[in-house]
PDB file of N, CA, C and O in Angstrom, chain B, residues numbered from 101:
ATOM      1  N   MET B 101      10.033  -7.793  -7.738  1.00  0.00           N
ATOM      2  CA  MET B 101       9.075  -6.724  -7.925  1.00  0.00           C
ATOM      3  C   MET B 101       9.710  -5.626  -8.759  1.00  0.00           C
ATOM      4  O   MET B 101      10.904  -5.345  -8.656  1.00  0.00           O
ATOM      5  N   LYS B 102       8.903  -5.035  -9.563  1.00  0.00           N
ATOM      6  CA  LYS B 102       9.397  -3.927 -10.367  1.00  0.00           C
ATOM      7  C   LYS B 102       9.326  -2.644  -9.563  1.00  0.00           C
ATOM      8  O   LYS B 102       8.320  -2.358  -8.914  1.00  0.00           O
ATOM      9  N   ALA B 103      10.399  -1.876  -9.610  1.00  0.00           N
ATOM     10  CA  ALA B 103      10.486  -0.645  -8.822  1.00  0.00           C
ATOM     11  C   ALA B 103       9.462   0.388  -9.272  1.00  0.00           C
ATOM     12  O   ALA B 103       8.941   1.145  -8.453  1.00  0.00           O
ATOM     13  N   GLU B 104       9.171   0.422 -10.570  1.00  0.00           N
ATOM     14  CA  GLU B 104       8.207   1.413 -11.057  1.00  0.00           C
ATOM     15  C   GLU B 104       6.798   1.119 -10.551  1.00  0.00           C
ATOM     16  O   GLU B 104       6.038   2.046 -10.273  1.00  0.00           O
ATOM     17  N   LEU B 105       6.441  -0.160 -10.429  1.00  0.00           N
ATOM     18  CA  LEU B 105       5.135  -0.512  -9.865  1.00  0.00           C
ATOM     19  C   LEU B 105       5.061  -0.106  -8.400  1.00  0.00           C
ATOM     20  O   LEU B 105       4.044   0.411  -7.938  1.00  0.00           O
ATOM     21  N   SER B 106       6.139  -0.345  -7.682  1.00  0.00           N
ATOM     22  CA  SER B 106       6.174   0.019  -6.264  1.00  0.00           C
ATOM     23  C   SER B 106       6.037   1.525  -6.079  1.00  0.00           C
ATOM     24  O   SER B 106       5.321   1.979  -5.187  1.00  0.00           O
ATOM     25  N   ALA B 107       6.713   2.293  -6.909  1.00  0.00           N
ATOM     26  CA  ALA B 107       6.660   3.751  -6.795  1.00  0.00           C
ATOM     27  C   ALA B 107       5.261   4.280  -7.097  1.00  0.00           C
ATOM     28  O   ALA B 107       4.774   5.175  -6.405  1.00  0.00           O
ATOM     29  N   LYS B 108       4.614   3.734  -8.123  1.00  0.00           N
ATOM     30  CA  LYS B 108       3.256   4.176  -8.459  1.00  0.00           C
ATOM     31  C   LYS B 108       2.274   3.828  -7.343  1.00  0.00           C
ATOM     32  O   LYS B 108       1.426   4.642  -6.979  1.00  0.00           O
ATOM     33  N   ALA B 109       2.391   2.623  -6.808  1.00  0.00           N
ATOM     34  CA  ALA B 109       1.485   2.204  -5.735  1.00  0.00           C
ATOM     35  C   ALA B 109       1.715   3.030  -4.478  1.00  0.00           C
ATOM     36  O   ALA B 109       0.764   3.361  -3.770  1.00  0.00           O
ATOM     37  N   LEU B 110       2.960   3.362  -4.197  1.00  0.00           N
ATOM     38  CA  LEU B 110       3.268   4.166  -3.011  1.00  0.00           C
ATOM     39  C   LEU B 110       2.664   5.565  -3.121  1.00  0.00           C
ATOM     40  O   LEU B 110       2.221   6.131  -2.122  1.00  0.00           O
ATOM     41  N   LYS B 111       2.646   6.125  -4.332  1.00  0.00           N
ATOM     42  CA  LYS B 111       2.020   7.436  -4.519  1.00  0.00           C
ATOM     43  C   LYS B 111       0.528   7.370  -4.206  1.00  0.00           C
ATOM     44  O   LYS B 111      -0.035   8.318  -3.658  1.00  0.00           O
ATOM     45  N   LEU B 112      -0.112   6.257  -4.551  1.00  0.00           N
ATOM     46  CA  LEU B 112      -1.549   6.120  -4.296  1.00  0.00           C
ATOM     47  C   LEU B 112      -1.855   5.869  -2.823  1.00  0.00           C
ATOM     48  O   LEU B 112      -2.788   6.450  -2.269  1.00  0.00           O
ATOM     49  N   VAL B 113      -1.069   5.006  -2.196  1.00  0.00           N
ATOM     50  CA  VAL B 113      -1.338   4.626  -0.808  1.00  0.00           C
ATOM     51  C   VAL B 113      -0.837   5.698   0.146  1.00  0.00           C
ATOM     52  O   VAL B 113      -1.528   6.052   1.102  1.00  0.00           O
ATOM     53  N   GLY B 114       0.352   6.215  -0.104  1.00  0.00           N
ATOM     54  CA  GLY B 114       0.890   7.283   0.729  1.00  0.00           C
ATOM     55  C   GLY B 114       1.812   6.822   1.838  1.00  0.00           C
ATOM     56  O   GLY B 114       2.827   7.471   2.093  1.00  0.00           O
ATOM     57  N   ASN B 115       1.498   5.740   2.495  1.00  0.00           N
ATOM     58  CA  ASN B 115       2.289   5.260   3.624  1.00  0.00           C
ATOM     59  C   ASN B 115       2.943   3.932   3.232  1.00  0.00           C
ATOM     60  O   ASN B 115       2.235   2.986   2.886  1.00  0.00           O
ATOM     61  N   PRO B 116       4.272   3.840   3.279  1.00  0.00           N
ATOM     62  CA  PRO B 116       4.933   2.593   2.873  1.00  0.00           C
ATOM     63  C   PRO B 116       4.574   1.407   3.761  1.00  0.00           C
ATOM     64  O   PRO B 116       4.538   0.272   3.286  1.00  0.00           O
ATOM     65  N   ASN B 117       4.308   1.652   5.039  1.00  0.00           N
ATOM     66  CA  ASN B 117       3.936   0.548   5.928  1.00  0.00           C
ATOM     67  C   ASN B 117       2.577  -0.026   5.551  1.00  0.00           C
ATOM     68  O   ASN B 117       2.383  -1.241   5.586  1.00  0.00           O
ATOM     69  N   VAL B 118       1.648   0.830   5.195  1.00  0.00           N
ATOM     70  CA  VAL B 118       0.326   0.374   4.766  1.00  0.00           C
ATOM     71  C   VAL B 118       0.445  -0.384   3.452  1.00  0.00           C
ATOM     72  O   VAL B 118      -0.223  -1.399   3.256  1.00  0.00           O
ATOM     73  N   LEU B 119       1.291   0.102   2.553  1.00  0.00           N
ATOM     74  CA  LEU B 119       1.491  -0.564   1.264  1.00  0.00           C
ATOM     75  C   LEU B 119       2.027  -1.974   1.457  1.00  0.00           C
ATOM     76  O   LEU B 119       1.553  -2.907   0.810  1.00  0.00           O
ATOM     77  N   VAL B 120       2.999  -2.142   2.330  1.00  0.00           N
ATOM     78  CA  VAL B 120       3.562  -3.469   2.589  1.00  0.00           C
ATOM     79  C   VAL B 120       2.487  -4.405   3.133  1.00  0.00           C
ATOM     80  O   VAL B 120       2.413  -5.567   2.734  1.00  0.00           O
ATOM     81  N   ASN B 121       1.655  -3.900   4.044  1.00  0.00           N
ATOM     82  CA  ASN B 121       0.589  -4.730   4.596  1.00  0.00           C
ATOM     83  C   ASN B 121      -0.438  -5.110   3.541  1.00  0.00           C
ATOM     84  O   ASN B 121      -0.904  -6.250   3.513  1.00  0.00           O
ATOM     85  N   LEU B 122      -0.796  -4.171   2.675  1.00  0.00           N
ATOM     86  CA  LEU B 122      -1.745  -4.464   1.604  1.00  0.00           C
ATOM     87  C   LEU B 122      -1.203  -5.534   0.662  1.00  0.00           C
ATOM     88  O   LEU B 122      -1.906  -6.480   0.307  1.00  0.00           O
ATOM     89  N   ILE B 123       0.045  -5.372   0.266  1.00  0.00           N
ATOM     90  CA  ILE B 123       0.647  -6.318  -0.676  1.00  0.00           C
ATOM     91  C   ILE B 123       0.765  -7.700  -0.051  1.00  0.00           C
ATOM     92  O   ILE B 123       0.413  -8.696  -0.681  1.00  0.00           O
ATOM     93  N   SER B 124       1.254  -7.770   1.179  1.00  0.00           N
ATOM     94  CA  SER B 124       1.461  -9.086   1.798  1.00  0.00           C
ATOM     95  C   SER B 124       0.138  -9.809   2.020  1.00  0.00           C
ATOM     96  O   SER B 124       0.060 -11.023   1.836  1.00  0.00           O
ATOM     97  N   ARG B 125      -0.895  -9.082   2.409  1.00  0.00           N
ATOM     98  CA  ARG B 125      -2.202  -9.717   2.616  1.00  0.00           C
ATOM     99  C   ARG B 125      -2.765 -10.236   1.296  1.00  0.00           C
ATOM    100  O   ARG B 125      -3.310 -11.338   1.238  1.00  0.00           O
ATOM    101  N   ARG B 126      -2.630  -9.433   0.229  1.00  0.00           N
ATOM    102  CA  ARG B 126      -3.154  -9.848  -1.072  1.00  0.00           C
ATOM    103  C   ARG B 126      -2.345 -11.007  -1.645  1.00  0.00           C
ATOM    104  O   ARG B 126      -2.914 -11.895  -2.280  1.00  0.00           O
ATOM    105  N   VAL B 127      -1.043 -11.015  -1.436  1.00  0.00           N
ATOM    106  CA  VAL B 127      -0.205 -12.123  -1.914  1.00  0.00           C
ATOM    107  C   VAL B 127      -0.619 -13.420  -1.226  1.00  0.00           C
ATOM    108  O   VAL B 127      -0.687 -14.468  -1.869  1.00  0.00           O
ATOM    109  N   ARG B 128      -0.896 -13.356   0.079  1.00  0.00           N
ATOM    110  CA  ARG B 128      -1.363 -14.553   0.792  1.00  0.00           C
ATOM    111  C   ARG B 128      -2.686 -15.050   0.224  1.00  0.00           C
ATOM    112  O   ARG B 128      -2.885 -16.255   0.073  1.00  0.00           O
ATOM    113  N   GLN B 129      -3.596 -14.122  -0.091  1.00  0.00           N
ATOM    114  CA  GLN B 129      -4.881 -14.515  -0.664  1.00  0.00           C
ATOM    115  C   GLN B 129      -4.695 -15.182  -2.019  1.00  0.00           C
ATOM    116  O   GLN B 129      -5.322 -16.203  -2.301  1.00  0.00           O
ATOM    117  N   LEU B 130      -3.841 -14.615  -2.853  1.00  0.00           N
ATOM    118  CA  LEU B 130      -3.611 -15.176  -4.180  1.00  0.00           C
ATOM    119  C   LEU B 130      -2.885 -16.515  -4.105  1.00  0.00           C
ATOM    120  O   LEU B 130      -3.186 -17.424  -4.879  1.00  0.00           O
ATOM    121  N   SER B 131      -1.941 -16.645  -3.192  1.00  0.00           N
ATOM    122  CA  SER B 131      -1.156 -17.878  -3.077  1.00  0.00           C
ATOM    123  C   SER B 131      -1.985 -19.037  -2.550  1.00  0.00           C
ATOM    124  O   SER B 131      -1.756 -20.189  -2.920  1.00  0.00           O
ATOM    125  N   SER B 132      -2.946 -18.738  -1.689  1.00  0.00           N
ATOM    126  CA  SER B 132      -3.766 -19.813  -1.121  1.00  0.00           C
ATOM    127  C   SER B 132      -4.764 -20.356  -2.134  1.00  0.00           C
ATOM    128  O   SER B 132      -5.315 -21.440  -1.938  1.00  0.00           O
ATOM    129  N   GLY B 133      -5.002 -19.626  -3.203  1.00  0.00           N
ATOM    130  CA  GLY B 133      -5.928 -20.081  -4.228  1.00  0.00           C
ATOM    131  C   GLY B 133      -7.375 -19.740  -3.924  1.00  0.00           C
ATOM    132  O   GLY B 133      -8.271 -20.102  -4.686  1.00  0.00           O
ATOM    133  N   GLY B 134      -7.612 -19.053  -2.830  1.00  0.00           N
ATOM    134  CA  GLY B 134      -8.972 -18.702  -2.450  1.00  0.00           C
ATOM    135  C   GLY B 134      -9.569 -17.601  -3.305  1.00  0.00           C
ATOM    136  O   GLY B 134     -10.787 -17.541  -3.476  1.00  0.00           O
ATOM    137  N   ASN B 135      -8.738 -16.739  -3.839  1.00  0.00           N
ATOM    138  CA  ASN B 135      -9.206 -15.612  -4.652  1.00  0.00           C
ATOM    139  C   ASN B 135      -8.499 -15.605  -5.996  1.00  0.00           C
ATOM    140  O   ASN B 135      -7.341 -16.009  -6.106  1.00  0.00           O
ATOM    141  N   ARG B 136      -9.198 -15.149  -6.999  1.00  0.00           N
ATOM    142  CA  ARG B 136      -8.608 -14.981  -8.323  1.00  0.00           C
ATOM    143  C   ARG B 136      -8.051 -13.564  -8.453  1.00  0.00           C
ATOM    144  O   ARG B 136      -8.492 -12.652  -7.753  1.00  0.00           O
ATOM    145  N   PRO B 137      -7.091 -13.385  -9.341  1.00  0.00           N
ATOM    146  CA  PRO B 137      -6.589 -12.029  -9.589  1.00  0.00           C
ATOM    147  C   PRO B 137      -7.691 -11.135 -10.155  1.00  0.00           C
ATOM    148  O   PRO B 137      -8.554 -11.597 -10.901  1.00  0.00           O
ATOM    149  N   LEU B 138      -7.654  -9.872  -9.799  1.00  0.00           N
ATOM    150  CA  LEU B 138      -8.653  -8.913 -10.250  1.00  0.00           C
ATOM    151  C   LEU B 138      -8.274  -8.254 -11.571  1.00  0.00           C
ATOM    152  O   LEU B 138      -9.016  -7.415 -12.081  1.00  0.00           O
ATOM    153  N   ILE B 139      -7.121  -8.628 -12.126  1.00  0.00           N
ATOM    154  CA  ILE B 139      -6.685  -8.096 -13.416  1.00  0.00           C
ATOM    155  C   ILE B 139      -6.677  -9.226 -14.428  1.00  0.00           C
ATOM    156  O   ILE B 139      -6.587 -10.398 -14.062  1.00  0.00           O
ATOM    157  N   MET B 140      -6.771  -8.874 -15.695  1.00  0.00           N
ATOM    158  CA  MET B 140      -6.873  -9.887 -16.749  1.00  0.00           C
ATOM    159  C   MET B 140      -5.514 -10.462 -17.141  1.00  0.00           C
ATOM    160  O   MET B 140      -5.372 -11.679 -17.257  1.00  0.00           O
ATOM    161  N   GLU B 141      -4.533  -9.622 -17.343  1.00  0.00           N
ATOM    162  CA  GLU B 141      -3.223 -10.060 -17.823  1.00  0.00           C
ATOM    163  C   GLU B 141      -2.313 -10.383 -16.649  1.00  0.00           C
ATOM    164  O   GLU B 141      -1.773  -9.475 -16.017  1.00  0.00           O
ATOM    165  N   THR B 142      -2.138 -11.663 -16.350  1.00  0.00           N
ATOM    166  CA  THR B 142      -1.273 -12.065 -15.244  1.00  0.00           C
ATOM    167  C   THR B 142      -0.089 -12.907 -15.709  1.00  0.00           C
ATOM    168  O   THR B 142       0.721 -13.334 -14.887  1.00  0.00           O
ATOM    169  N   ALA B 143       0.021 -13.148 -16.997  1.00  0.00           N
ATOM    170  CA  ALA B 143       1.092 -13.995 -17.508  1.00  0.00           C
ATOM    171  C   ALA B 143       2.447 -13.342 -17.247  1.00  0.00           C
ATOM    172  O   ALA B 143       2.677 -12.191 -17.620  1.00  0.00           O
ATOM    173  N   GLY B 144       3.330 -14.084 -16.609  1.00  0.00           N
ATOM    174  CA  GLY B 144       4.682 -13.607 -16.352  1.00  0.00           C
ATOM    175  C   GLY B 144       4.809 -12.694 -15.148  1.00  0.00           C
ATOM    176  O   GLY B 144       5.898 -12.182 -14.887  1.00  0.00           O
ATOM    177  N   LEU B 145       3.736 -12.474 -14.409  1.00  0.00           N
ATOM    178  CA  LEU B 145       3.794 -11.608 -13.233  1.00  0.00           C
ATOM    179  C   LEU B 145       3.832 -12.448 -11.965  1.00  0.00           C
ATOM    180  O   LEU B 145       3.176 -13.486 -11.879  1.00  0.00           O
ATOM    181  N   SER B 146       4.594 -11.999 -10.993  1.00  0.00           N
ATOM    182  CA  SER B 146       4.593 -12.659  -9.686  1.00  0.00           C
ATOM    183  C   SER B 146       3.347 -12.222  -8.924  1.00  0.00           C
ATOM    184  O   SER B 146       2.652 -11.296  -9.342  1.00  0.00           O
ATOM    185  N   THR B 147       3.070 -12.883  -7.814  1.00  0.00           N
ATOM    186  CA  THR B 147       1.888 -12.518  -7.031  1.00  0.00           C
ATOM    187  C   THR B 147       2.018 -11.107  -6.462  1.00  0.00           C
ATOM    188  O   THR B 147       1.023 -10.390  -6.352  1.00  0.00           O
ATOM    189  N   ALA B 148       3.227 -10.707  -6.103  1.00  0.00           N
ATOM    190  CA  ALA B 148       3.433  -9.343  -5.600  1.00  0.00           C
ATOM    191  C   ALA B 148       3.185  -8.317  -6.702  1.00  0.00           C
ATOM    192  O   ALA B 148       2.598  -7.265  -6.444  1.00  0.00           O
ATOM    193  N   GLU B 149       3.620  -8.607  -7.914  1.00  0.00           N
ATOM    194  CA  GLU B 149       3.384  -7.693  -9.029  1.00  0.00           C
ATOM    195  C   GLU B 149       1.901  -7.619  -9.373  1.00  0.00           C
ATOM    196  O   GLU B 149       1.405  -6.558  -9.753  1.00  0.00           O
ATOM    197  N   ILE B 150       1.192  -8.734  -9.243  1.00  0.00           N
ATOM    198  CA  ILE B 150      -0.257  -8.732  -9.459  1.00  0.00           C
ATOM    199  C   ILE B 150      -0.925  -7.844  -8.423  1.00  0.00           C
ATOM    200  O   ILE B 150      -1.795  -7.042  -8.762  1.00  0.00           O
ATOM    201  N   ALA B 151      -0.526  -7.980  -7.159  1.00  0.00           N
ATOM    202  CA  ALA B 151      -1.104  -7.163  -6.088  1.00  0.00           C
ATOM    203  C   ALA B 151      -0.828  -5.679  -6.324  1.00  0.00           C
ATOM    204  O   ALA B 151      -1.720  -4.850  -6.144  1.00  0.00           O
ATOM    205  N   LEU B 152       0.384  -5.339  -6.719  1.00  0.00           N
ATOM    206  CA  LEU B 152       0.722  -3.942  -7.006  1.00  0.00           C
ATOM    207  C   LEU B 152      -0.103  -3.399  -8.171  1.00  0.00           C
ATOM    208  O   LEU B 152      -0.587  -2.269  -8.118  1.00  0.00           O
ATOM    209  N   THR B 153      -0.261  -4.196  -9.211  1.00  0.00           N
ATOM    210  CA  THR B 153      -1.043  -3.772 -10.370  1.00  0.00           C
ATOM    211  C   THR B 153      -2.500  -3.564  -9.992  1.00  0.00           C
ATOM    212  O   THR B 153      -3.142  -2.632 -10.477  1.00  0.00           O
ATOM    213  N   GLU B 154      -3.025  -4.422  -9.131  1.00  0.00           N
ATOM    214  CA  GLU B 154      -4.406  -4.256  -8.672  1.00  0.00           C
ATOM    215  C   GLU B 154      -4.578  -2.942  -7.911  1.00  0.00           C
ATOM    216  O   GLU B 154      -5.595  -2.264  -8.059  1.00  0.00           O
ATOM    217  N   ILE B 155      -3.596  -2.589  -7.109  1.00  0.00           N
ATOM    218  CA  ILE B 155      -3.655  -1.324  -6.369  1.00  0.00           C
ATOM    219  C   ILE B 155      -3.599  -0.146  -7.335  1.00  0.00           C
ATOM    220  O   ILE B 155      -4.375   0.801  -7.205  1.00  0.00           O
ATOM    221  N   ILE B 156      -2.688  -0.199  -8.300  1.00  0.00           N
ATOM    222  CA  ILE B 156      -2.509   0.898  -9.253  1.00  0.00           C
ATOM    223  C   ILE B 156      -3.760   1.096 -10.107  1.00  0.00           C
ATOM    224  O   ILE B 156      -4.147   2.230 -10.387  1.00  0.00           O
ATOM    225  N   GLU B 157      -4.392  -0.003 -10.519  1.00  0.00           N
ATOM    226  CA  GLU B 157      -5.576   0.087 -11.377  1.00  0.00           C
ATOM    227  C   GLU B 157      -6.852   0.375 -10.597  1.00  0.00           C
ATOM    228  O   GLU B 157      -7.927   0.473 -11.189  1.00  0.00           O
ATOM    229  N   GLY B 158      -6.749   0.511  -9.292  1.00  0.00           N
ATOM    230  CA  GLY B 158      -7.919   0.843  -8.486  1.00  0.00           C
ATOM    231  C   GLY B 158      -8.853  -0.320  -8.239  1.00  0.00           C
ATOM    232  O   GLY B 158     -10.031  -0.113  -7.946  1.00  0.00           O
ATOM    233  N   LYS B 159      -8.355  -1.537  -8.351  1.00  0.00           N
ATOM    234  CA  LYS B 159      -9.183  -2.723  -8.138  1.00  0.00           C
ATOM    235  C   LYS B 159      -9.322  -3.070  -6.660  1.00  0.00           C
ATOM    236  O   LYS B 159     -10.198  -3.848  -6.285  1.00  0.00           O
ATOM    237  N   MET B 160      -8.469  -2.500  -5.828  1.00  0.00           N
ATOM    238  CA  MET B 160      -8.504  -2.764  -4.389  1.00  0.00           C
ATOM    239  C   MET B 160      -8.842  -1.477  -3.655  1.00  0.00           C
ATOM    240  O   MET B 160      -8.473  -0.383  -4.081  1.00  0.00           O
ATOM    241  N   GLU B 161      -9.550  -1.628  -2.546  1.00  0.00           N
ATOM    242  CA  GLU B 161      -9.855  -0.490  -1.685  1.00  0.00           C
ATOM    243  C   GLU B 161      -9.292  -0.765  -0.304  1.00  0.00           C
ATOM    244  O   GLU B 161      -9.175  -1.918   0.112  1.00  0.00           O
ATOM    245  N   TRP B 162      -8.944   0.300   0.406  1.00  0.00           N
ATOM    246  CA  TRP B 162      -8.415   0.156   1.758  1.00  0.00           C
ATOM    247  C   TRP B 162      -8.799   1.380   2.560  1.00  0.00           C
ATOM    248  O   TRP B 162      -9.101   2.442   2.016  1.00  0.00           O
ATOM    249  N   GLU B 163      -8.780   1.202   3.854  1.00  0.00           N
ATOM    250  CA  GLU B 163      -9.043   2.298   4.776  1.00  0.00           C
ATOM    251  C   GLU B 163      -7.882   2.378   5.749  1.00  0.00           C
ATOM    252  O   GLU B 163      -7.343   1.356   6.174  1.00  0.00           O
ATOM    253  N   THR B 164      -7.507   3.578   6.093  1.00  0.00           N
ATOM    254  CA  THR B 164      -6.473   3.746   7.103  1.00  0.00           C
ATOM    255  C   THR B 164      -7.075   4.481   8.283  1.00  0.00           C
ATOM    256  O   THR B 164      -7.699   5.530   8.123  1.00  0.00           O
ATOM    257  N   ASP B 165      -6.887   3.935   9.447  1.00  0.00           N
ATOM    258  CA  ASP B 165      -7.375   4.548  10.670  1.00  0.00           C
ATOM    259  C   ASP B 165      -6.243   5.203  11.440  1.00  0.00           C
ATOM    260  O   ASP B 165      -6.330   5.393  12.654  1.00  0.00           O
ATOM    261  N   LEU B 166      -5.194   5.543  10.732  1.00  0.00           N
ATOM    262  CA  LEU B 166      -4.058   6.153  11.394  1.00  0.00           C
ATOM    263  C   LEU B 166      -4.393   7.586  11.768  1.00  0.00           C
ATOM    264  O   LEU B 166      -4.871   8.345  10.925  1.00  0.00           O
ATOM    265  N   PRO B 167      -4.151   7.970  13.010  1.00  0.00           N
ATOM    266  CA  PRO B 167      -4.424   9.358  13.386  1.00  0.00           C
ATOM    267  C   PRO B 167      -3.409  10.294  12.736  1.00  0.00           C
ATOM    268  O   PRO B 167      -2.252   9.937  12.517  1.00  0.00           O
ATOM    269  N   LYS B 168      -3.872  11.479  12.441  1.00  0.00           N
ATOM    270  CA  LYS B 168      -2.957  12.466  11.874  1.00  0.00           C
ATOM    271  C   LYS B 168      -2.046  12.965  12.984  1.00  0.00           C
ATOM    272  O   LYS B 168      -2.502  13.185  14.107  1.00  0.00           O
ATOM    273  N   PRO B 169      -0.772  13.146  12.687  1.00  0.00           N
ATOM    274  CA  PRO B 169       0.153  13.606  13.731  1.00  0.00           C
ATOM    275  C   PRO B 169      -0.217  15.004  14.208  1.00  0.00           C
ATOM    276  O   PRO B 169      -0.543  15.889  13.417  1.00  0.00           O
ATOM    277  N   LYS B 170      -0.156  15.175  15.515  1.00  0.00           N
ATOM    278  CA  LYS B 170      -0.469  16.477  16.097  1.00  0.00           C
ATOM    279  C   LYS B 170       0.794  17.330  16.115  1.00  0.00           C
ATOM    280  O   LYS B 170       1.902  16.836  16.323  1.00  0.00           O
ATOM    281  N   ARG B 171       0.594  18.601  15.894  1.00  0.00           N
ATOM    282  CA  ARG B 171       1.732  19.515  15.935  1.00  0.00           C
ATOM    283  C   ARG B 171       2.067  19.798  17.387  1.00  0.00           C
ATOM    284  O   ARG B 171       1.190  20.073  18.205  1.00  0.00           O
ATOM    285  N   LYS B 172       3.312  19.726  17.676  1.00  0.00           N
ATOM    286  CA  LYS B 172       3.761  20.042  19.028  1.00  0.00           C
ATOM    287  C   LYS B 172       3.896  21.552  19.149  1.00  0.00           C
ATOM    288  O   LYS B 172       4.489  22.215  18.298  1.00  0.00           O
ATOM    289  N   SER B 173       3.338  22.070  20.214  1.00  0.00           N
ATOM    290  CA  SER B 173       3.461  23.512  20.413  1.00  0.00           C
ATOM    291  C   SER B 173       4.796  23.803  21.088  1.00  0.00           C
ATOM    292  O   SER B 173       5.220  23.107  22.010  1.00  0.00           O
ATOM    293  N   ARG B 174       5.417  24.815  20.614  1.00  0.00           N
ATOM    294  CA  ARG B 174       6.704  25.204  21.190  1.00  0.00           C
ATOM    295  C   ARG B 174       6.451  26.287  22.223  1.00  0.00           C
ATOM    296  O   ARG B 174       5.792  27.292  21.957  1.00  0.00           O
ATOM    297  N   ARG B 175       6.971  26.061  23.363  1.00  0.00           N
ATOM    298  CA  ARG B 175       6.821  27.050  24.422  1.00  0.00           C
ATOM    299  C   ARG B 175       8.095  27.868  24.516  1.00  0.00           C
ATOM    300  O   ARG B 175       9.210  27.352  24.435  1.00  0.00           O
ATOM    301  N   ARG B 176       7.890  29.125  24.684  1.00  0.00           N
ATOM    302  CA  ARG B 176       9.047  30.007  24.819  1.00  0.00           C
ATOM    303  C   ARG B 176       9.497  30.023  26.273  1.00  0.00           C
ATOM    304  O   ARG B 176       8.694  29.946  27.202  1.00  0.00           O
ATOM    305  N   ALA B 177      10.761  30.122  26.427  1.00  0.00           N
ATOM    306  CA  ALA B 177      11.315  30.215  27.783  1.00  0.00           C
ATOM    307  C   ALA B 177      10.990  31.590  28.349  1.00  0.00           C
ATOM    308  O   ALA B 177      11.105  32.606  27.664  1.00  0.00           O
ATOM    309  N   ARG B 178      10.587  31.600  29.596  1.00  0.00           N
ATOM    310  CA  ARG B 178      10.256  32.873  30.244  1.00  0.00           C
ATOM    311  C   ARG B 178      11.531  33.607  30.626  1.00  0.00           C
ATOM    312  O   ARG B 178      12.518  33.020  31.069  1.00  0.00           O
ATOM    313  N   LYS B 179      11.464  34.884  30.437  1.00  0.00           N
ATOM    314  CA  LYS B 179      12.610  35.704  30.832  1.00  0.00           C
ATOM    315  C   LYS B 179      12.444  36.101  32.286  1.00  0.00           C
ATOM    316  O   LYS B 179      11.353  36.464  32.725  1.00  0.00           O
ATOM    317  N   ALA B 180      13.525  36.029  33.015  1.00  0.00           N
ATOM    318  CA  ALA B 180      13.469  36.349  34.449  1.00  0.00           C
ATOM    319  C   ALA B 180      13.554  37.807  34.735  1.00  0.00           C
ATOM    320  O   ALA B 180      13.520  38.212  35.897  1.00  0.00           O
TER     321      ALA B 180
END
């Protein structure tokens, strides 16, 4: 995989764990032959690079149901 493709895709997705899941799922789809690539130029690209390019070009959509982290409130110690 090219590092520059990974960096661009990570900026779009935001979460590296979600990015890994997106790429691995799309690579499985492409490898099984059930789906065609959504980009035109695939010569010389691996399936992972195709998946990354699809994400960068906006050919794939995803939803994240991850809850936003809650801020922990800091309690002050009581003075005696």
